[in-house]
C-alpha positions in Angstrom: -0.1 0.2 0.0 1.6 3.4 -1.3 1.7 6.0 1.2 -0.8 8.1 0.0 -3.7 5.5 0.6 -1.7 4.9 4.1 -3.0 8.5 4.9 -6.4 8.2 3.8 -7.2 5.2 5.5 -5.6 6.7 8.8 -8.2 9.9 8.3 -10.8 7.4 7.2 -10.2 6.0 10.7 -10.4 9.6 12.8 -13.0 10.3 11.1 -15.0 6.9 11.8 -13.6 7.0 16.1 -15.1 11.1 16.1 -18.5 9.8 15.5 -18.2 6.2 17.0 -21.2 5.4 19.0 -18.8 5.5 22.5 -20.2 3.3 25.7 -21.1 4.6 29.2 -18.0 3.7 30.8 -15.4 4.2 27.7 -16.5 7.6 28.0 -15.8 8.1 31.5 -12.7 7.6 30.5 -11.9 9.5 28.3 -13.2 11.9 30.6 -10.6 11.1 33.1 -8.2 11.3 31.0 -8.8 13.8 29.0 -9.0 16.0 32.5 -5.7 15.0 32.9 -4.3 16.9 29.1 -3.2 20.7 28.8 -5.8 22.9 29.4 -5.7 24.2 25.7 -6.2 20.8 24.3 -9.2 19.2 22.4 -8.8 16.7 24.7 -9.3 18.1 27.8 -12.1 21.1 26.7 -14.0 17.2 25.6 -13.4 15.7 29.0 -14.6 18.9 30.5 -18.0 19.1 28.3 -18.8 15.0 29.0 -17.8 16.0 32.4 -20.8 18.0 32.6 -23.2 16.0 30.8 -22.3 13.4 33.4 -23.0 15.4 36.1 -27.0 14.4 36.6 -26.6 10.5 36.4 -24.2 10.4 38.7 -25.9 12.6 41.0 -28.6 10.4 40.9 -26.2 7.1 41.2 -24.7 8.8 44.5 -28.1 9.9 46.5 -29.4 6.4 45.9 -26.8 4.8 46.8 -26.6 7.1 49.7 -29.9 6.2 50.8 -29.6 2.7 50.6 -26.7 2.7 53.2 -29.0 5.1 55.4 -31.4 3.1 55.3 -28.9 -0.4 56.3 -27.5 1.6 59.1 -30.8 3.3 59.9 -31.9 -0.5 60.2 -29.7 -2.0 61.9 -29.4 0.2 65.1 -33.5 0.0 65.7 -32.6 -3.9 65.5 -30.1 -3.8 67.5 -31.6 -1.3 70.1 -34.9 -3.8 70.9 -35.8 -4.1 74.1 -37.9 -6.3 75.9 -40.2 -5.2 78.2 -41.9 -6.6 81.3 -46.0 -6.5 81.5 -47.5 -7.3 84.6 -51.1 -7.7 85.2 -53.1 -6.5 87.9 -56.2 -8.9 88.8 -59.5 -7.2 89.2 -60.6 -7.9 92.7 -63.7 -10.0 92.2 -66.1 -7.9 94.4 -65.3 -4.5 92.4 -66.0 -6.0 88.5 -65.4 -3.4 86.3 -68.5 -3.4 84.5 -69.6 -1.9 87.8 -67.4 0.6 88.0 -67.7 2.1 84.3 -70.7 3.8 83.7 -70.8 6.0 80.5 -74.5 7.4 81.2 -74.3 7.7 84.7 -78.2 8.8 87.0 -79.6 11.9 85.9 -78.7 14.0 89.0 -81.5 15.4 91.4 -83.3 18.4 90.8 -81.6 21.6 92.7 -83.2 21.6 95.8 -85.0 25.8 96.3 -83.3 27.7 98.8 -84.3 30.3 101.0 -85.1 33.9 99.2 -83.0 36.5 100.9 -84.1 39.8 100.1 -81.5 42.0 98.3 -81.9 46.0 98.6 -79.3 47.4 96.3 -80.2 51.2 95.2 -78.3 53.4 92.3 -76.6 55.3 94.8 -74.7 52.6 96.3 -71.0 54.1 96.1 -69.2 50.9 96.1 -71.8 48.1 94.7 -68.2 45.2 95.6 -67.1 42.7 93.8 -69.3 41.6 90.6 -69.0 38.0 91.9 -67.1 35.7 94.8 -67.2 33.2 91.8 -65.5 33.1 88.5 -66.8 30.9 85.8 -64.8 28.0 84.8 -63.0 29.4 81.7 -63.9 27.8 78.3 -61.6 24.2 77.2 -58.7 25.6 74.8 -59.8 25.8 71.1 -56.9 22.7 70.5 -58.8 20.4 72.9 -62.5 20.8 70.9 -63.0 18.0 68.1 -64.1 19.4 65.2 -64.8 16.2 63.2 -67.5 16.0 61.3 -70.7 13.8 61.3 -71.3 11.4 58.4 -73.5 13.7 56.1 -76.6 10.7 56.4 -77.1 11.2 59.8 -77.7 13.8 62.2 -76.0 12.3 65.0 -73.4 14.8 66.7 -70.3 14.6 67.7 -69.1 14.5 71.0 -67.4 17.6 72.0 -67.8 21.0 74.0 -69.0 23.8 73.1 -66.9 25.5 70.5 -68.7 28.5 69.0 -65.8 31.0 69.5 -65.5 34.5 71.3 -68.5 35.5 73.7 -70.1 32.4 73.9 -69.1 30.8 77.9 -68.5 27.3 78.5 -71.6 25.6 78.7 -70.6 22.7 80.7 -72.2 21.2 84.0 -68.4 22.6 86.0 -68.9 26.0 84.5 -73.2 25.9 85.0 -72.7 25.3 88.5 -69.7 28.1 89.3 -72.2 30.0 87.9 -74.7 29.7 89.9 -74.0 29.5 93.2 -74.9 33.0 94.0 -73.1 36.6 93.9 -74.3 39.1 93.0 -73.7 39.3 89.4 -74.6 35.4 88.8 -77.4 32.9 89.3 -78.5 30.6 92.7 -80.1 27.2 92.9 -83.2 28.6 92.8 -82.8 30.1 89.3 -81.5 26.8 87.9 -84.0 24.9 89.5 -86.6 26.5 87.5 -84.7 26.2 84.2 -84.3 22.3 84.6 -88.4 22.6 85.1 -88.4 24.2 81.9 -86.3 22.0 80.4 -88.4 18.5 81.7 -91.5 20.1 80.6 -90.3 21.4 77.2 -89.3 17.3 77.0 -92.6 16.0 78.1 -94.6 18.6 75.8 -92.4 17.7 72.5 -94.6 15.8 69.7 -93.4 14.0 66.9 -94.7 13.6 63.4 -96.5 10.4 63.2 -95.0 10.3 59.6 -91.2 10.8 60.8 -90.6 9.3 64.1 -87.0 11.5 64.2 -89.0 14.9 63.6 -89.9 16.5 67.1 -91.4 20.1 67.3 -93.6 22.2 69.6 -97.0 23.5 68.9 -99.4 26.2 70.5 -99.5 29.8 70.7 -96.6 31.0 68.1 -95.7 29.1 65.3 -94.6 25.8 65.2 -91.3 26.5 63.6 -90.9 29.6 66.0 -91.6 27.5 69.0 -89.1 24.2 67.9 -86.5 27.1 67.4 -86.8 28.6 70.6 -86.4 25.4 72.7 -83.7 23.7 70.6 -81.7 27.4 71.4 -82.9 26.8 75.5 -81.5 23.3 75.4 -78.3 24.3 73.7 -78.0 27.6 76.3 -78.0 24.5 78.9 -74.9 22.2 76.8 -77.8 19.4 75.6 -77.6 18.0 72.5 -76.9 14.5 71.7 -73.2 13.4 72.7 -72.6 16.1 75.1 -70.9 15.4 78.7 -74.2 16.5 79.9 -75.2 14.1 82.8 -78.8 14.9 81.3 -77.6 13.4 77.7 -79.5 10.7 77.7 -83.3 12.1 78.1 -82.5 15.6 76.7 -80.5 14.9 73.9 -83.1 12.9 71.7 -85.0 16.1 72.2 -83.0 18.2 70.5 -82.3 16.2 67.5 -86.0 15.3 66.9 -86.1 19.4 67.4 -83.4 19.9 64.8 -84.3 17.1 62.3 -87.9 19.0 62.6 -85.7 22.7 61.5 -83.7 20.8 58.7 -86.4 19.4 57.5 -88.9 22.1 57.4 -86.9 24.1 54.7 -88.0 23.8 51.2 -86.1 23.2 48.2 -86.1 25.5 44.4 -86.2 28.8 44.1 -86.2 31.4 47.3 -85.6 28.8 50.6 -88.3 29.5 53.6 -89.3 27.1 56.8 -93.0 25.4 57.0 -94.6 26.0 59.6 -93.2 30.1 60.2 -95.4 32.7 60.7 -97.0 34.8 58.3 -94.1 37.6 58.4 -91.5 34.6 59.0 -90.0 35.5 62.1 -89.6 32.4 62.9 -87.6 31.9 59.8 -85.4 33.8 61.3 -85.5 32.5 65.2 -85.2 28.8 62.9 -81.8 29.9 61.7 -80.7 31.0 64.8 -80.8 27.9 66.3 -79.0 26.2 63.4 -76.4 28.4 63.2 -76.0 27.8 67.5 -76.7 24.4 66.6 -73.7 23.9 63.5 -71.2 26.4 66.1 -72.0 23.9 69.3 -71.8 20.3 67.1 -70.0 20.9 63.5 -73.1 18.7 62.4 -72.8 19.2 58.2 -76.5 18.6 58.1 -77.0 21.4 60.6 -74.0 23.7 58.6 -75.9 23.4 54.6 -79.4 24.7 56.0 -77.5 27.2 58.3 -76.3 28.4 55.1 -79.1 28.2 53.2 -81.1 30.8 55.4 -78.4 33.1 56.3 -77.5 33.4 52.4 -81.1 34.9 52.4 -81.1 36.9 54.9 -78.3 38.4 53.7 -80.0 39.4 50.6 -83.1 40.3 52.0 -81.5 43.0 53.9 -83.1 46.3 53.0 -81.2 49.0 51.1 -81.0 51.2 54.3 -79.6 48.7 56.3 -82.5 47.1 57.9 -85.0 44.1 57.9 -88.5 44.1 57.3 -91.3 41.4 57.5 -90.9 38.5 54.7 -88.0 39.3 54.4 -87.9 42.0 51.7 -85.0 43.8 50.8 -86.9 46.4 49.0 -88.9 47.8 51.9 -87.2 50.3 53.7 -89.8 49.4 56.8 -86.7 48.6 59.2 -88.4 47.2 61.6 -86.2 46.5 65.2 -87.9 43.7 66.5 -87.6 41.9 63.5 -84.4 42.5 62.6 -83.1 41.6 66.1 -83.6 38.2 65.4 -82.0 38.7 62.3 -78.8 40.1 63.7 -79.0 37.4 66.2 -79.1 35.0 64.1 -76.0 36.1 61.5 -73.7 36.9 65.0 -74.1 33.2 65.8 -73.4 32.2 61.9 -70.3 34.2 62.0 -69.5 32.8 65.4 -69.7 29.7 64.2 -67.6 30.2 61.3 -70.4 30.4 58.8 -69.6 33.0 56.2 -72.2 34.0 53.3 -71.2 35.9 50.5 -71.6 39.3 51.6 -72.2 38.9 55.6 -69.4 41.7 56.9 -70.8 44.1 54.4 -74.3 43.4 55.6 -73.5 43.7 59.4 -71.5 47.3 58.9 -74.7 48.7 57.0 -77.0 47.1 59.7 -74.5 48.9 62.4 -74.9 52.1 60.2 -78.7 51.8 60.7 -79.2 51.3 64.0 -77.3 54.5 64.6 -79.3 56.2 62.2 -82.1 55.4 61.2 -83.4 53.2 64.5 -82.1 55.7 66.9 -83.8 58.6 68.2 -84.5 60.5 71.5 -82.4 58.8 73.7 -83.6 54.8 72.8 -83.9 52.7 69.9 -87.8 52.9 68.0 -89.7 50.3 66.5 -89.5 51.0 62.6 -87.1 53.7 61.5 -88.2 57.3 62.2 -90.5 56.6 65.2 -89.9 57.1 69.4 -88.6 54.8 71.2 -90.0 51.5 72.6 -89.6 48.7 74.7 -87.5 47.4 71.5 -85.0 50.2 73.0 -83.4 46.8 74.8 -83.6 45.4 71.2 -81.3 47.4 69.5 -79.0 48.2 72.4 -78.0 44.0 72.7 -77.7 44.0 68.5 -75.2 46.8 69.3 -73.3 45.0 72.1 -73.6 41.7 70.2 -72.1 43.2 67.0 -69.3 45.0 69.1 -70.3 48.1 69.7 -71.3 48.1 73.4 -69.2 51.9 74.3 -70.6 54.1 71.4 -73.4 57.0 72.8 -76.3 55.5 71.0 -76.2 52.1 73.8 -75.1 54.6 76.5 -78.1 56.5 76.0 -80.7 52.9 75.6 -79.3 52.0 78.9 -80.0 54.9 80.4 -83.8 54.5 79.1 -84.1 51.2 80.4 -82.2 52.0 84.0 -85.1 52.1 85.8 -86.6 49.2 83.7 -87.2 45.8 86.3 -88.1 42.5 85.6 -91.9 41.6 85.2 -94.5 39.7 83.2 -97.1 42.3 83.5 -96.9 45.1 81.1 -98.1 47.9 83.5 -95.3 47.2 85.7 -92.9 47.1 82.9 -92.2 50.9 83.6 -93.1 53.8 85.6 -92.6 56.3 83.6 -92.3 54.7 79.9 -94.9 53.1 77.6 -93.5 50.5 76.3 -95.3 48.3 74.4 -97.6 44.8 74.9 -94.5 42.5 75.4 -93.0 42.8 78.7 -91.4 39.4 78.7 -90.1 39.8 75.0 -88.5 43.2 76.3 -87.0 41.3 79.7 -85.8 38.8 77.3 -83.1 41.3 75.7 -83.5 43.5 78.5 -81.4 40.7 80.8 -78.7 40.7 78.0 -77.8 44.4 77.9 -78.0 45.1 81.6 -75.9 42.0 82.0 -73.0 42.4 79.1 -72.8 46.3 80.8 -72.5 45.7 84.2 -70.3 42.3 84.2 -68.1 43.8 81.2 -64.5 44.7 82.2 -63.9 48.1 83.0 -68.0 48.4 83.7 -69.2 51.9 85.4 -70.1 51.3 89.0 -73.6 52.7 87.9 -73.8 50.1 84.9 -72.4 47.6 87.5 -75.4 48.1 90.2 -78.1 48.4 87.8 -77.4 44.8 87.0 -76.9 43.8 90.3 -80.4 45.7 90.7 -82.0 43.4 88.4 -80.7 40.6 88.8 -81.6 40.8 92.3 -85.3 41.1 91.1 -84.8 38.4 88.3 -83.7 35.8 90.9 -86.4 36.6 93.3 -88.8 37.0 90.2 -88.7 34.3 88.1 -88.5 30.9 90.4 -91.5 32.0 92.4 -93.6 32.6 88.9 -93.3 29.9 87.4 -96.1 27.6 87.0 -95.5 24.0 88.0 -97.6 21.6 86.2 -98.8 18.4 87.8 -96.8 14.9 87.2 -93.4 14.3 87.7 -91.4 13.6 84.3 -89.4 10.5 84.2 -86.0 10.3 83.1 -84.5 7.3 81.8 -83.8 5.4 84.7 -86.4 6.0 86.3 -86.0 8.9 87.8 -88.8 11.7 88.4 -88.3 15.1 87.7 -90.9 18.6 88.3 -91.8 20.4 85.4 -93.4 23.8 84.9 -93.6 26.5 82.4 -93.9 30.0 82.0 -97.1 32.7 80.8 -96.4 36.0 80.3 -99.2 38.3 81.8 -99.9 40.2 78.3 -102.3 40.2 75.0 -100.0 36.8 73.9 -100.6 34.5 77.0 -101.4 31.7 74.8 -98.1 30.6 73.8 -96.2 29.1 77.3 -93.5 27.5 74.8 -92.2 31.1 73.6 -92.7 32.4 77.2 -90.9 29.5 79.0 -87.6 29.9 76.4 -87.6 33.4 76.8 -87.9 33.3 80.6 -85.2 29.8 80.7 -82.7 31.5 78.3 -83.0 34.7 80.8 -81.8 32.4 84.0 -79.0 31.7 81.8 -77.1 34.6 80.9 -74.6 33.7 83.6 -73.4 31.0 81.3 -74.1 31.6 78.0 -72.2 34.9 76.6 -69.3 36.1 78.3 -69.5 40.1 78.5 -68.4 40.8 74.4 -65.5 42.9 75.5 -63.9 40.5 78.5 -60.8 40.2 76.8 -61.7 36.0 76.7 -64.3 36.8 75.4 -62.2 37.3 72.0 -61.4 40.2 70.3 -62.8 40.3 67.0 -66.4 42.0 67.7 -66.1 46.0 67.0 -66.0 47.3 63.1 -63.0 49.2 61.4 -62.4 52.4 63.8 -63.2 55.7 61.8 -65.3 54.1 59.2 -68.7 55.5 57.6 -70.8 53.9 60.5 -68.5 54.9 63.3 -65.8 53.5 65.2 -65.5 51.9 68.7 -65.0 53.9 71.5 -61.5 53.6 73.6 -63.9 50.8 75.5 -64.6 49.1 72.5 -62.5 46.1 70.7 -61.0 47.9 67.8 -60.8 45.0 65.2 -62.5 44.8 62.0 -65.7 43.6 61.8 -65.4 39.4 62.4 -67.7 38.1 64.5 
């Protein structure tokens, strides 16, 4: 072969080597060899390029190897540290079998024994009212101890959890109830609690059952069936009674509450604007039932209650008048701004938001409502029945609404409290006030007034006048209400055969044929001590007041200045 042929063959070989598909390990060999060459040679430059190509697979291989090695080491250490433990089993003595020690459903306690009434004379000019109470209610359990596991969607059974509505709701547990009813100027006593239990047993005894649906329970007579049932639910919930609760009465009152909530949920109509069967013509009952459903969801986290409550809350928000109030039939075109009607709407919205229910437009709805209360429903030192009118007994309704919405220190509230200063609890319309005509529904007004005076007199930083006013009212209420209950004949048996007294209330006005409503309103008053905390106590939560300086007027220095998150 000539020299030309040899050079051609060498060149062809060199070109072939450049385009030859090398194996992985051969490329690695060439890379390491090239890295040892001078930096200006083609071999070194090719090696640097190959190193960049190999970075990703090398990292993957090394990571897997390190993971495997680590796993082997950890497994070896765990295996080597296993120890055996000696287990000693304590033999239970025969005379105390374990089945006799465990009693998940203890016998309901006996009714509280009435105590002799002591005359309490507290005057408004008392220089120093003294401590609000020598009994401090037990605090609510920390939120991290509360179960929020929802119940199954296809059941109305309730999760076993304590009250968990945030902010101003107190701990409605047996211990807290007992602490709040042991006496003291600002709290209840055994007589008030005995009256409450009489009403609860009476409600249990008078609940009716739908013949076509034995799991549906309600109360009829007087007010609408829906309103009666909703008020009964609120009354039981105020005492911490619901299926799965920690109450000693859960086996007796729990099924009653469950059937009543079933009735509320089943009453909601579907398709178009939601309504509720059994409501009155003006739909007051729709608002009260929404209030009850919101509290039920807040206390149980039951998904059926949530869906029903949200459906109703959405209608209330959409049914607000352009001026910020509400009118009969939840009519969004009306600007009548009925204070009585709005009172239940606002209680429902408050309970809904405390329970974590936030229908679209809720915050703006609340801001408009507060503006309406301050401008259209307030005149001459009190709140009126309809926009522009003069103050009535509904001054208590507007006052409580302002307090619940975080405006307890506003001038309108202070003037309303002054307007109600000389009121005393009564069932007789002629006795509600010595100087003011307040209408024909004394028990209805007293339901609100009790909460207003409690909120004002028991809050942190309360004035001496408000403290004394609450103590005066409370002393009169503790004397009047236990003595005024009508004891019904016969005893109500609990699930173990124990017997309990029952009783109800009757309002002495034009509406004497509504014992369920009157009894529930009275019982709710007698549970004010543990039903709600004063709204601006620190432990009641710092999320009640609207934004300061807005167009609805900010809170004063005594209010909690946090955006409307109630």
